N, C-alpha and C positions, 0 to 999 in steps of 0.2 A: 283447698285448691293451691297448687304450687305456682310459683311466679312465672314459669314458662307458659303454662296454660292461660294465666291471666293476661300475659303479653299478647298471645294469639287472639284471645277474645276481644281485648281492647282495640287491637288493630282492625278487626273485622267490624266491630260495632261503631267505631268512630270513623266512618267512611270519609266524611268531609275533611277531617284533619289528616287522615292517611293519604288522601288524594293530593292535598296541598303539599304535604311532605314529599310525595312521589314526584310531583312536578318540579319542585325545587331541586331535589337530588338529580332528577333526569337532566335538567338544564345544565347544572354544574357538572354532572357526569359526562355530558357531551364535550365540554371543554377539556376535561381530563382525558377522556377516551381519544379525542382528536389529536391532542398533543402527544399522547403516548404512541398512537398509531404512526404519526409522522416521525417521531423519534426512532421507533423500531424500523421504519422504512429506510431512514438514512443510515442506520447501523447496518442493515442488510445490504445496502448499496456498497458501503465501505468494505464489508466482508467479501462480497462477490467480486468487486473490481480488484481488491488487493490480492485475493486468491488467484485471479487471472494473471496479475502481474508477477506472481511467484514470490519466493523468499530469497531475494538476491541482494547482496551488499558488495559494493565496489569501493576499494581503497585507492585513492588517487590524490594528486596534489590539491591542496587547498589554494586554488588559483587566486582567490580574492585576497588572501592574506600571505601570499608567498613572498618571501624575502628576495630582493634583487641581488643581495650580496652573495648568498650561498644557497644553492638548490639542495634540499634535504634528500637523503637516500633511505630507501626502505629495503632492509636486508632480509635474507631468507630466514634468519633466526626469528625475527619479529613476525614475519608472515606465518611461520609454523606455530609460534606461541599463540597468535590470534586464532589460528585454526583449531586449537585445543579448547576454546571456550565452549560453554554449554550451548547446545542447539545446532552446532555446525554439522551439516551432513557430509560435505566435502568442500574443497576449495582448490582454486587454481590461480596461478600467477603466470604472466607471460612476459618474456623478454623479446622486444621487437628490434629489428635492425632493417635498414633499407639498403638493398644491394641493387646493382644494375647488371644488364646483359646486352651486348651488341649482337648476340646470336639469336635471341628470342624476341618475339613480338608480344606486346601486351595489349589487352582490349579493355576499354573502360565504358563501353556502351556506344550506341549510335550518337552521332553528332558530338563526339567527345574528342577533344584534342589534348593529348598528354605532352607535358614538357619532357624533352629528351636531351640529356647532356651530350654534346657532340663527342664522339669517340668512345663513349661508355655505353650508350644504348638506353633501352627502356628501364624504368624503375620497378622494383618488386619489393613487397613487404615480406621479410623473413620473420615469421611469427612463431616464437618459441612456446612450447607447451610443457607442462609438468605431469599431467595425467595422461597415461598412454592411450586411453580410449578416446581422448579429445572431447572436451566438454561441448564444443560447438556442434558435434554430432549428437551428443546426448540431449542438448537443448534444441535440436532440430533446426539449427541455423544453416547447416550443411548436411549432406548425406554421402556416405561412402559409395562410390560408383564402381570402382575396380580396386583390386589389391587388398591391402590390410591396413590396420592402424599400427601404432608403435608398440614395441615390446618394452617392458619395464627396464631391461638391461640397456636398451638403446637410449632411453631417457636418462638413466643414471650415468651412463658413460658419454653422453653427448655424441652419439654416433652420427656420421654424415648421411642421414636418411631423411626423406621428405615426402610430403603429400602435395600434389599440385591439382589445380582445378581442371575440369573437363574442357572448358574453353581454351585454357592455356595449352593443354595437351593436344587438342585438335588443331589449333593454329600452328603449333610448332612440331607436330608429328612426334609427340612424346608418348611412350608406353610404359607400363609397369616393368621395372627392371632396367630401364635406361638410366644413364647418368646425366645430370644437368649441372651446369657450372654458372655461378654468378660472381660478380666482381664487387668487392668493397673498395671504395675510393675516397681519397682525401683531396679537397679542392683548395685552391687559392681564390677566395671570393673577391679579392681586391684586384685580381688580374683577369679581366673579362675579355673574351674575343669579340669579333664583330657581330656575332649572333646573340650576344648577351650571356654566353655560357662561361662558367669559371674555368680557369686552367686546372688540369688534373696534375696533382703533384706526386701521388703514389697510389698504387693499386695492389690488390691481392685477390686471387681467385679462390673460391670455395666450391668444391665439387661435392655432390651428394647423389645417392641412389634414390630413384623414385620407387617407393614401396606401395603407394596407393594414389588413387585419383578420386577427388571429391566433386560433388555436384553443388554448385552455388545457387541453384534454383530454389525459390521458396514456393511451396505449394499454395495454390489458391482454390483448391477443390472445395474447401469448406464454405467459401463465399459464393462460388458460381455453380457448384454442383457438378462441375466438369473437370476432368483432368487437365492440368496445365500448370504453368509456373511463370514467375517473373524473376529475372536474374538480378542478384546483388552483384553489380559489376565491380564493386570495391573488393569483394572476396575473390574474384577471378584472378586478381594480381597477388593474392596471398599465397605464400609457400609455408606450409606447416613443418616445423623442424623441432628437435629437442631444445629445451631452453639453453642448455650449455653451449650448443653450437651457435645460436644467435648471440649469446654472451661473448663468445670468443671473437666474433666479427666486430662487436662493439668495442671490446678491449683493444683490438688491433688498431681500430680507427682512433681511439682515444690516445694511444701511445704515439701514433703518427701525428695527430693534431698537436700534441705536446712538443714534438720535435720541431714542427713547423713554426709554432707560435712561441716556443720556448717559455711556456707558462705552466706551472704546476697547479695553480689554483683554479684557473678558468675551466679546466677539463677534469677536475677531480671527481665529479659526479656525473660523468657522461651518460651512464646507462639509466634509462627511465624504466622503473619497475612499479607495477601496480598489482593488486590481487583482487580476486573475486571469490566471495564466500557464498555458499548455498546452504540455507538453513532448513531444518526439518519442518518448521512452521512459520508462516508469515507473521503470526502474532508475536514472535520472538525478536523481530527485526530491531525495534527501538531499544530493547534491553541489550541486544548484541552491540548496537552502535555505541551505547554508553560505555559498555565494558571494553570494547575495542579501542575507543578513543584514549583510554588510560594507558594503553600499550604502544600507541603510535608516536613516533617522533613529531616534533613541531613542524608544521608545514604540510601535514597530510589531513585529509578529511574523508569521511565515509558517506557515500550516497546509497540509500536503500531503495529498493524497487517501489515501496509504498510512497516515496516522495513524488512519484509520477501522479498518483491519485490526488495528492494535496495540491498539485499544480493546476488541476482541471476541475476540482470539486467545489469551486467557489459558491455557486447557487445552492448546492446540497448542504454545505457547511452553514450557510446563512439560515436555511430553513431549519436545520438541526438546532442551531442556537436559538432561533425564535420559538421553536416547539418547547425547548427546555424552559425558556422564560415563561411561556404561557402555562406550562404544567405547574410551575411553582406558584404562579399567580392564582391559578384555579384551585390548587390545594388550600392556599391561604384564604381565598374567597369562600370556599366550601366550609372550612372550619368556622369562619366568622359568621356567615349568613345562616348556616344550618344551626350553629350554636344559639343564635338569637331566636330562630324559629322554635327550637326545642324549649328554650327558656319561657317563651310566651305560652307554649302548650302546657308546660308544667305549672305555670301560675293558675291556669284554669282548672287544674286537677289538685289544687291545694287541699281541698277537703277530702278528696279520695285518698290521698297519701296520709292525711291525718288519721283517717279511720284505720288504714293498714297499721300504722304505728301504734294506735290505741289497742288493737287486738293482739299486739305482740309480734307483728311481722318485722323482721330485722331490716335495717336500713340498706344493707348490701343487697338484699333480695329485691327491694324496690328499685335500687339503682340498676340491678341486672335486668329487671323487667323493662325499664325505660330503654336500656341499650338494645335489648332484643327487639323491641317494637321498632326502633330506628333501623336496625339491621334488616329486619324482614322487609320493610318498605325499600330500604336502600339497595338490597340485593336485586329486587325486581327492577328498580330504576337503573341500576348499573348494567343489568343484562340487556335492557332496552337500548341504553346508550352505547352498548358494545357495537351494535350494528349501525345505528344512526351516526355515531361519532366517527366511525371508519369512513362512511360515505361523505360526511362533511369534511373530514381531513383530506380525503382524496381529491375532492373538487377544489377546495380552497388552496391546498398546497401546490397542485399542478399549475394553477393560475399564477401563484406567487413565484414559482420557479421559472416559468416562462418570462414573467416580467423582469425577474432578476437577471436572467440570461441576456435580455435585451438591454438592460441597464449596463451590464458589464461588457457586452459585445454588440453594440448597435448595428454593426455592419455584417453580422452573421458569420464571422470567422470562428474557427475552432482552434483549440490549442493542443497540438500534439505533444505528448510528453516525451521524456528521454529514456535512455537505457533500453532502447528497442522494445518499449512496452506496447506500442501501437494502440494506445488508449487516448481518446480525445474526449472533450467535454460532452459531445453528443452521446457517446457510448455510456458515460456515467449517468446522464439524464435518462437514457433508455432503460437503465437498470433500476431506476426508481419506481417503486410500486407499493402502494399501501395495501397490505393483505391482512386477512383475518387469521393469523397464525397463532400457535401456542404461546409464544413469547408475549404477544400483544395481549391475549386473554389473561394470562397469569399476572402480567404487570398491572393491568387495569384493576383486577380484583384485589391484588395486594395493596396497591396505593389507594384504591377506592375504599376498601373496608377499613384500612388503617385510618384514613381521613374521617370516616363515619364514626369510628370508635372515639377518636379525639373529640369530634364535634358533639357526641352524645354524652360522654363521660364528664367533660368539663362542666356543663350546665347542671349536672346532678349534685353539685356541691350545694345547690339550693335545697335539695331534699335532705341532705345530711344535716343541715342546720335547722330543720323543722322541729318544733316541739308540739306533741299531740294536744296538750292542754290548750295552748294558745291558738292552735288551728281550729279547734272545735268549740271554743267559747263564743 
């Protein structure tokens, strides 16, 4: 009779010991199954939310550690070098300038009062782009309503062409093909008039042809099931132009400021430049941040879209940390308790093993028989705990998460994240669900069987040390 058949017969005949072993492994298996289920659920939440946030990295000033003596500058060469790092799908950087117009009206929404400098008019953001198709259109922050986007030649040469918002166009009777003019101005902030407006020292007009009109409405059909939108009023004041055109306006203002203040240092780095990188996969964001930091000058930092998850995932992170701790404890407890149980059972079978040894059965076969007996019972117990552990984890973890949310936020506020992510704590919690998926099943069997092997092999050192003559005498 081979050792595999002996193991099967021994498991069936010794029902009492098999049941005791089954109960022990089942109880300990529930701890492992529950902690694994919770851990997998938190991993799935992180993946789901981070995929929704996208794979976006923004380079901007490190405001917390920015030196007051000198503002650092991010040049195009550095931006392009970072854009060649592994995983980057495309990237964009924008030169912004703020110009005025006494000819056009601007609208910032109902009940909104905008400050207007006397004699110069309303303010508008001249927003430079480097990618002709305009990333804000690709990212669905705006949509092209009329006309076209930029051509590559217009971007490369900084042509005086622009895209304006539908609200701006309607308020000022602007159409595709018209020419709009905005004014760059330099002020004397120490010479204020009676209305609190600074004196205008110098102005320069910038005219540009309107090649397209964009809609700044954000669709809410997904939420309501009905067509409609809410307007991002900040975007209604934005004028999209080639980067070089916005840069020219900034350079002119910088030179004029130097003349007025007679200072070379104070306005050396007038232009504020940042960059946005879009990666192929959200899982590459952390690695990209580490690599990009090495290329950035001091004074700059990188914010990645997954940071938004970290800012609202406190309860989930706590549960994940707790589940990991329970898993380690349950593995250690299983090895210790199951090892002691197996040793007790082996002592009762001392004479059985002595007979096997006396008839020439090799010790490794006896060890293999014991391991198989434990695995047979263990697999049954793990399979049962697969379902009960999931239900236990689901009920307990949901209660703990609710309590953790109350502890962190007793007044019921939610924490909306940054970078236009539109993800808050409630959305993260809604994504949490303990499921019986493939990853959970594989992890339980791998960890469970590994623990059973260690628990059953270690005590078999007792068998290895047995001497047939001493056992049978």
